[in-house]
C-alpha positions as CSV (number, residue, x, y, z in Angstrom):
1,M,-6.9,-6.3,9.0
2,K,-9.7,-8.1,7.8
3,I,-7.6,-11.1,6.8
4,K,-6.9,-14.0,9.2
5,F,-4.1,-16.2,7.8
6,Y,-3.6,-20.0,8.5
7,L,0.0,-21.0,9.2
8,L,0.1,-22.8,6.0
9,A,-0.8,-19.6,4.1
10,F,2.1,-17.8,5.6
11,T,4.5,-20.4,4.6
12,C,3.2,-20.3,1.1
13,M,3.4,-16.6,0.9
14,L,7.1,-16.5,1.9
15,G,7.8,-18.4,-1.2
16,V,8.1,-22.1,-0.3
17,F,5.5,-23.3,-2.7
18,T,6.5,-26.4,-3.9
19,S,5.4,-28.5,-0.6
20,C,2.3,-26.4,-0.3
21,D,-1.2,-27.1,-0.9
22,N,-3.7,-24.4,-1.6
23,A,-3.7,-21.9,1.1
24,E,-6.9,-20.8,2.7
25,T,-8.0,-17.4,4.0
26,D,-10.9,-16.4,6.4
27,V,-12.6,-13.8,4.2
28,T,-16.0,-13.3,3.3
29,P,-16.4,-13.4,-0.4
30,D,-18.1,-10.7,-2.4
31,T,-19.5,-11.0,-6.1
32,E,-18.3,-9.4,-9.4
33,T,-18.7,-9.7,-12.9
34,D,-15.7,-11.0,-15.1
35,T,-14.3,-8.8,-17.7
36,G,-13.8,-9.9,-21.4
37,T,-10.8,-11.7,-22.6
38,T,-9.9,-9.7,-25.7
39,G,-8.3,-6.3,-25.8
40,E,-8.1,-4.3,-22.8
41,A,-10.9,-5.0,-20.1
42,S,-13.8,-2.8,-19.6
43,P,-13.6,-0.6,-16.4
44,E,-15.1,-2.4,-13.4
45,T,-15.8,-1.6,-9.7
46,N,-13.4,-3.7,-7.7
47,T,-14.7,-5.8,-4.7
48,E,-12.9,-8.4,-2.5
49,E,-13.3,-12.2,-3.3
50,S,-12.5,-15.2,-1.0
51,D,-9.7,-16.3,-3.2
52,D,-7.9,-12.9,-3.7
53,Y,-5.4,-13.7,-1.0
54,T,-4.5,-17.2,-1.7
55,F,-1.8,-18.9,-3.8
56,D,-1.7,-22.1,-5.9
57,S,1.2,-24.4,-5.0
58,D,2.0,-24.3,-8.8
59,V,4.0,-21.2,-9.0
60,T,6.0,-19.9,-12.0
61,Y,9.2,-18.1,-11.1
62,I,10.4,-15.0,-13.2
63,V,14.1,-13.8,-12.5
64,L,15.1,-10.5,-13.8
65,N,18.9,-10.4,-14.6
66,G,19.7,-6.9,-15.5
67,T,19.1,-7.0,-19.2
68,S,17.8,-10.6,-19.5
69,I,14.8,-12.7,-17.9
70,S,14.9,-16.3,-17.0
71,V,11.6,-18.4,-16.3
72,T,11.0,-21.7,-14.4
73,G,7.4,-22.9,-15.1
74,S,4.7,-22.1,-17.5
75,G,2.6,-19.3,-18.6
76,V,5.3,-16.7,-19.7
77,T,6.8,-15.7,-22.9
78,V,10.1,-13.9,-22.9
79,A,11.4,-11.6,-25.8
80,S,14.5,-9.8,-25.1
81,S,13.9,-7.9,-21.7
82,V,10.2,-8.3,-21.9
83,A,8.3,-10.9,-19.9
84,T,4.7,-11.5,-20.8
85,I,2.5,-13.5,-18.7
86,T,-0.2,-15.1,-20.9
87,A,-2.2,-17.3,-18.6
88,P,-3.9,-17.0,-15.1
89,G,-2.0,-18.5,-12.3
90,T,0.7,-17.4,-9.6
91,Y,3.9,-15.8,-10.6
92,S,7.1,-14.9,-8.4
93,V,9.1,-12.1,-9.6
94,S,12.6,-11.1,-8.2
95,G,15.6,-9.5,-9.4
96,S,16.1,-6.4,-11.5
97,L,15.9,-5.0,-15.2
98,T,17.7,-2.0,-16.2
99,D,15.4,-1.4,-19.0
100,G,12.8,-3.8,-19.5
101,Q,9.1,-4.7,-18.8
102,L,6.6,-7.1,-17.3
103,V,3.4,-7.4,-19.1
104,V,0.3,-9.4,-18.2
105,D,-1.9,-10.5,-21.2
106,A,-3.7,-13.5,-20.2
107,A,-5.2,-15.3,-23.1
108,T,-8.2,-16.8,-20.9
109,S,-10.3,-15.3,-18.3
110,G,-8.9,-15.9,-14.7
111,K,-7.0,-14.0,-12.0
112,V,-3.1,-13.5,-12.4
113,K,-1.4,-13.2,-9.0
114,I,2.0,-11.7,-9.1
115,I,4.3,-12.1,-5.9
116,L,7.0,-9.3,-5.9
117,N,9.8,-10.6,-4.0
118,G,12.5,-7.9,-4.4
119,A,11.7,-6.9,-8.1
120,N,13.0,-3.8,-9.4
121,V,12.0,-2.7,-13.0
122,V,12.9,0.4,-14.9
123,S,11.6,1.0,-18.5
124,A,12.3,4.0,-20.4
125,A,9.9,3.7,-23.1
126,N,7.0,1.8,-21.4
127,A,5.2,1.1,-18.3
128,P,7.5,-1.2,-16.4
129,L,4.6,-3.0,-15.2
130,Y,1.7,-3.3,-17.4
131,I,-1.5,-5.3,-16.9
132,K,-3.4,-5.4,-20.1
133,N,-5.7,-8.3,-19.6
134,A,-7.0,-10.6,-16.9
135,T,-10.1,-10.9,-14.9
136,K,-8.3,-9.5,-11.9
137,A,-4.7,-8.9,-11.1
138,I,-3.3,-9.3,-7.5
139,L,0.1,-8.1,-6.4
140,Y,1.5,-9.4,-3.3
141,L,4.4,-7.3,-1.6
142,T,6.7,-10.0,0.1
143,P,7.5,-9.0,3.7
144,E,10.7,-7.4,4.3
145,T,11.2,-6.8,0.6
146,T,11.7,-3.6,-1.4
147,N,10.3,-3.4,-4.9
148,S,10.4,-0.6,-7.3
149,L,9.0,0.5,-10.7
150,A,10.1,3.5,-12.7
151,D,9.2,4.6,-16.0
152,G,10.6,7.3,-18.5
153,S,8.9,10.2,-20.2
154,A,8.3,8.3,-23.3
155,N,5.9,5.9,-21.7
156,T,2.3,6.5,-23.4
157,L,0.3,4.7,-20.8
158,D,-1.2,6.5,-17.7
159,G,1.0,5.1,-14.9
160,A,4.3,3.5,-14.3
161,L,2.1,0.7,-12.9
162,Y,-0.8,0.4,-15.1
163,S,-3.6,-1.9,-14.8
164,A,-6.5,-2.0,-17.3
165,P,-8.3,-4.9,-15.3
166,K,-9.3,-4.6,-11.6
167,L,-6.1,-4.6,-9.2
168,S,-5.8,-5.4,-5.7
169,I,-2.5,-5.0,-3.5
170,W,-1.6,-6.6,-0.4
171,G,1.5,-8.0,1.6
172,S,3.7,-5.8,4.2
173,G,6.6,-5.3,1.6
174,T,7.5,-1.9,0.2
175,L,6.7,-0.6,-3.3
176,T,8.3,2.4,-4.8
177,V,7.0,3.9,-8.0
178,T,8.2,6.7,-9.9
179,G,6.0,8.0,-12.8
180,K,8.0,10.5,-15.0
181,A,5.6,10.5,-17.9
182,D,2.2,10.6,-16.1
183,G,1.0,8.7,-13.1
184,G,2.2,6.3,-10.6
185,I,-0.3,3.5,-9.6
186,V,-3.1,3.8,-12.1
187,T,-6.0,1.5,-12.9
188,G,-8.6,1.6,-15.7
189,S,-10.9,-0.4,-13.2
190,G,-11.2,-0.5,-9.5
191,L,-8.3,-0.7,-7.0
192,I,-8.0,-2.2,-3.5
193,I,-5.0,-1.7,-1.4
194,E,-4.8,-3.7,1.8
195,D,-1.5,-3.0,3.5
196,G,2.1,-2.3,2.4
197,V,4.4,0.6,2.2
198,Y,4.1,2.8,-0.7
199,Q,6.3,5.7,-1.9
200,V,5.0,7.2,-4.9
201,T,6.2,10.3,-6.9
202,A,4.5,11.3,-10.2
203,T,4.1,14.0,-12.7
204,E,0.3,13.6,-12.6
205,S,-1.7,11.7,-10.0
206,T,0.2,9.2,-7.7
207,I,-2.7,6.8,-7.2
208,K,-5.5,6.9,-9.7
209,S,-8.6,4.7,-10.7
210,D,-11.3,5.2,-13.4
211,K,-13.8,3.4,-10.9
212,N,-13.4,3.0,-7.3
213,I,-10.5,3.0,-4.7
214,I,-10.6,1.2,-1.4
215,I,-7.6,1.6,1.1
216,D,-7.7,-0.6,3.9
217,G,-4.5,0.1,5.5
218,G,-0.8,0.6,4.5
219,T,1.7,3.4,4.9
220,F,1.7,6.0,2.0
221,T,4.4,8.8,1.2
222,L,2.9,10.5,-1.9
223,A,4.1,13.5,-4.1
224,A,2.1,14.4,-7.2
225,G,2.0,16.8,-10.0
226,N,-1.7,16.6,-10.1
227,D,-4.2,14.7,-7.7
228,G,-2.6,12.8,-4.7
229,I,-5.4,10.2,-4.7
230,H,-8.2,10.1,-7.4
231,G,-11.1,7.6,-7.7
232,E,-13.4,8.7,-10.4
233,E,-16.6,7.0,-9.0
234,A,-15.8,6.4,-5.3
235,L,-12.8,6.6,-2.7
236,T,-13.0,5.0,0.6
237,F,-10.3,4.9,3.4
238,N,-11.0,2.3,6.0
239,G,-7.5,2.5,7.3
240,G,-3.9,3.7,6.4
241,N,-1.4,6.2,7.2
242,I,-1.3,8.6,4.2
243,V,1.0,11.7,3.7
244,I,0.4,13.5,0.6
245,S,3.4,16.1,0.7
246,K,2.6,17.6,-2.7
247,S,-0.4,17.8,-4.9
248,E,-2.6,20.0,-7.0
249,E,-5.8,18.5,-5.4
250,G,-5.0,16.0,-2.4
251,I,-7.9,13.7,-2.5
252,E,-10.6,13.7,-5.4
253,S,-13.7,11.6,-6.2
254,A,-17.5,11.8,-6.7
255,A,-18.0,10.1,-3.4
256,I,-15.2,10.3,-0.4
257,T,-15.5,8.2,2.6
258,I,-13.3,8.5,5.5
259,N,-13.9,6.0,8.2
260,A,-12.2,5.2,11.7
261,G,-8.6,3.9,11.3
262,A,-7.6,6.3,8.5
263,N,-5.0,8.9,9.2
264,I,-4.7,11.5,6.4
265,Q,-2.3,14.4,6.2
266,L,-2.2,16.5,2.7
267,T,-1.0,19.5,1.2
268,S,-2.3,20.9,-2.0
269,T,-2.0,24.0,-4.1
270,D,-5.6,23.8,-5.0
271,D,-8.6,21.9,-3.2
272,G,-7.5,19.7,-0.3
273,V,-10.4,17.0,-0.5
274,N,-12.7,17.5,-3.5
275,A,-16.0,15.8,-4.1
276,S,-16.8,16.3,-7.8
277,S,-17.6,14.5,-11.0
278,G,-17.5,15.2,-14.4
279,D,-21.3,16.5,-14.3
280,D,-21.1,17.8,-10.8
281,S,-24.0,16.1,-9.9
282,S,-25.8,16.9,-6.7
283,D,-25.0,13.2,-5.6
284,N,-21.1,14.3,-4.8
285,H,-20.6,13.5,-1.2
286,I,-18.0,13.5,1.4
287,Y,-18.6,11.1,4.5
288,I,-16.4,11.6,7.5
289,N,-17.2,8.7,9.9
290,G,-14.1,8.9,12.0
291,G,-10.2,8.6,11.7
292,Y,-8.1,11.9,11.4
293,L,-7.9,14.4,8.4
294,Y,-5.3,17.2,8.4
295,V,-5.6,19.6,5.3
296,N,-3.3,22.4,4.3
297,A,-4.8,23.8,1.1
298,T,-4.1,27.0,-0.9
299,G,-7.7,26.5,-2.5
300,D,-10.6,25.2,-0.8
301,G,-9.8,23.0,2.2
302,I,-12.7,20.8,2.0
303,D,-14.8,21.2,-1.1
304,S,-18.1,19.3,-1.9
305,N,-20.1,19.9,-5.3
306,G,-22.9,18.5,-3.3
307,Y,-23.0,17.2,0.3
308,I,-20.8,16.7,3.4
309,D,-21.9,14.4,6.3
310,M,-19.5,14.1,9.3
311,T,-20.3,11.8,12.3
312,D,-17.1,11.2,14.1
313,G,-13.3,11.8,13.8
314,V,-11.0,14.7,13.9
315,V,-10.7,17.2,10.9
316,V,-8.2,20.0,11.0
317,V,-8.1,22.5,8.0
318,N,-5.4,25.2,7.3
319,G,-7.3,26.8,4.4
320,P,-6.8,29.5,1.7
321,T,-5.5,33.1,2.5
322,T,-7.2,34.8,-0.4
323,N,-11.0,35.5,-0.2
324,S,-11.8,33.7,-3.6
325,N,-12.0,30.3,-1.7
326,G,-12.8,29.0,1.6
327,A,-11.4,26.6,4.3
328,I,-15.0,24.7,3.9
329,D,-17.1,25.0,0.5
330,Y,-20.1,22.8,-0.2
331,D,-23.1,23.3,-2.6
332,K,-25.9,21.5,-0.8
333,T,-25.5,20.8,2.9
334,F,-22.9,19.9,5.5
335,T,-24.6,17.9,8.4
336,I,-22.3,17.3,11.5
337,S,-23.5,15.3,14.3
338,G,-20.2,14.2,16.0
339,G,-16.4,14.6,15.9
340,L,-14.2,17.6,16.1
341,L,-13.9,20.0,13.3
342,I,-11.4,23.1,13.1
343,A,-11.2,25.1,10.0
344,A,-9.0,28.4,9.6
345,G,-8.9,30.5,6.6
346,S,-9.8,33.7,4.7
347,S,-13.1,35.2,5.6
348,G,-14.6,36.0,2.1
349,M,-16.4,32.7,1.6
350,T,-16.6,31.2,5.0
351,Q,-19.1,28.5,5.6
352,A,-20.0,26.6,8.7
353,P,-21.8,23.2,9.0
354,S,-25.5,23.6,8.2
355,T,-28.1,24.7,10.8
356,S,-29.8,21.3,10.4
357,S,-26.9,19.7,12.3
358,T,-27.4,18.1,15.6
359,Q,-24.0,19.1,16.8
360,N,-23.2,22.9,17.5
361,S,-20.6,25.0,15.6
362,A,-19.4,28.4,16.1
363,K,-18.3,30.6,13.0
364,I,-15.8,33.2,14.2
365,T,-14.9,36.2,11.8
366,F,-12.1,38.3,13.0
367,S,-12.0,42.2,12.2
368,S,-8.6,41.7,10.8
369,S,-6.2,38.9,9.7
370,K,-4.4,37.0,12.5
371,Q,-0.9,36.0,12.1
372,A,0.3,32.4,11.3
373,N,1.6,30.1,14.0
374,Q,-0.1,32.3,16.7
375,L,-2.5,30.6,19.2
376,V,-6.2,30.8,18.9
377,R,-8.4,29.5,21.7
378,V,-11.9,28.8,22.5
379,Q,-12.6,27.9,26.3
380,D,-15.9,27.6,28.3
381,A,-16.7,29.7,31.3
382,S,-14.7,27.4,33.6
383,G,-11.5,27.8,31.6
384,N,-11.9,24.4,30.1
385,N,-10.1,23.9,26.6
386,I,-12.7,23.6,23.6
387,V,-9.9,24.3,21.0
388,T,-6.4,25.5,21.2
389,F,-4.9,26.0,17.7
390,S,-1.9,27.3,16.0
391,P,-3.0,27.9,12.3
392,A,-0.2,27.4,9.7
393,K,-1.1,30.5,7.7
394,T,-2.5,33.9,8.3
395,Y,-6.3,33.5,8.8
396,Q,-9.6,35.7,9.5
397,S,-12.0,33.1,10.1
398,L,-12.2,30.0,12.3
399,V,-15.0,27.5,12.3
400,V,-15.3,25.1,15.3
401,S,-17.6,22.2,15.9
402,S,-17.3,20.1,19.0
403,P,-19.6,18.1,21.3
404,S,-18.3,20.4,24.1
405,L,-20.2,23.4,22.4
406,V,-23.4,23.2,24.4
407,K,-26.5,25.3,23.6
408,G,-27.1,28.1,26.3
409,S,-23.4,27.9,27.6
410,S,-20.9,30.8,27.4
411,Y,-17.5,30.9,25.7
412,T,-14.5,33.2,25.3
413,V,-12.3,33.3,22.3
414,Y,-8.6,34.4,22.9
415,T,-5.8,35.0,20.3
416,G,-2.0,34.8,21.3
417,G,-0.8,33.4,24.5
418,S,1.1,30.2,24.9
419,S,0.5,26.5,25.8
420,T,2.5,23.9,27.6
421,G,0.4,21.2,25.7
422,T,1.4,18.7,22.9
423,A,0.8,20.0,19.4
424,T,0.2,17.8,16.3
425,N,-0.4,19.8,13.3
426,G,-1.1,23.0,15.4
427,L,-3.9,21.3,17.5
428,Y,-2.7,21.3,21.0
429,E,-3.7,18.7,23.7
430,G,-3.3,18.9,27.4
431,G,-1.0,21.4,29.2
432,T,-1.7,24.8,30.5
433,Y,-2.9,27.7,28.4
434,T,-1.5,31.2,29.3
435,A,-4.1,33.7,28.1
436,G,-3.4,36.2,25.3
437,T,-5.8,38.8,24.1
438,Q,-9.6,38.3,24.6
439,S,-11.2,38.7,21.3
440,A,-14.8,37.6,21.9
441,T,-17.4,36.1,24.1
442,F,-20.4,34.4,22.9
443,T,-23.3,32.2,23.9
444,V,-24.3,29.1,21.8
445,S,-27.8,29.8,20.6
446,N,-28.4,27.7,17.7
447,A,-26.9,24.9,15.6
448,V,-24.6,27.5,14.0
449,T,-23.6,30.7,16.2
450,S,-21.8,33.7,14.4
451,V,-19.3,35.4,16.5
452,S,-17.4,38.7,15.9
453,G,-14.0,38.9,17.1
454,N,-11.5,41.7,17.5
């Protein structure tokens, strides 16, 4: 975590506000431009500011009582089962609504900070949490609390949690979001998620922003009818344990960056990781600088309508079984200088990293399709493991890039056999390999060595 809290800040965040002065955090501030104050805010990129993670001692308490709402403090109007926050400030929300709504429509510019302290809202016809207007909205998930938002099919907004202005979410509590009409967590501007536990299901995208998304940490269980995580302009993973169990496209943005600390596992019926934009400009880019990425895609596994750069990390791809897609697909270049890449899939559109790469790769094409869940192994002349992998689907090509592929050295490819090692998503570590059938031998001669296997 980037944030270091003083003891006073912890006390304030747990709800003991009446005796607290303003809390402080150790965060380097960023600058940003305020949104307007009339109508919905114009889309803006979200960046962190030093006061995003502090609360005032003056807190308004909103208590949800099934079909009614009670308020202690100022800045909130109530009409039946709808509470509207009309001014910047800090608001604590607890309790449940069986059919109601929490709306943020701040009349003046300023940040609205909402502490979810065991808040559960269902809204049949609207977004249960609709942030219409504020300079920025901050949600805090109180530790050891479970919070939930669920809409109905009549909701006309893009998400069950919909924010027109910039939105940042933090805190170690749990947030469950059910989007029956459209998306789950959706912002018209940028989104930052620091930590927390998220369980999101949606008929469209589970997490979406019309600008940028930054995920610094947290645990995510996502099931989407469309994209798992979609950032229209930029999507950055600095951390987080993310499982996308269902999606059409797992991750999509014009620019995707995966850094050390991120652990992403996704399943998609189309592309797994897709760098694309409305005009499909050549600036579309995937950067993999570390972390772990596992893709099981029916379409392209990793697809960039532009460039891919990989400097570190582990990437494992179970790509398509049909020749109309590839485990790796890029329009410009794929430059790899570090990390481990394994991509299994069909052979019709097989691409390896570019020949301009400084780390060597092997592109292995087999004479016939190989069975799913059958080992394929690449080892050096001394029998040391380069890759031992059990693809999840039938495959006819395998692309491997590793620091252990050394120019001038010889390697052998086996199919079948067994291993006593430990497998994670089909990739084995340690143990002893009992050889199956020798498929090919090759010597690394260039940045990309093409290999024909039996």
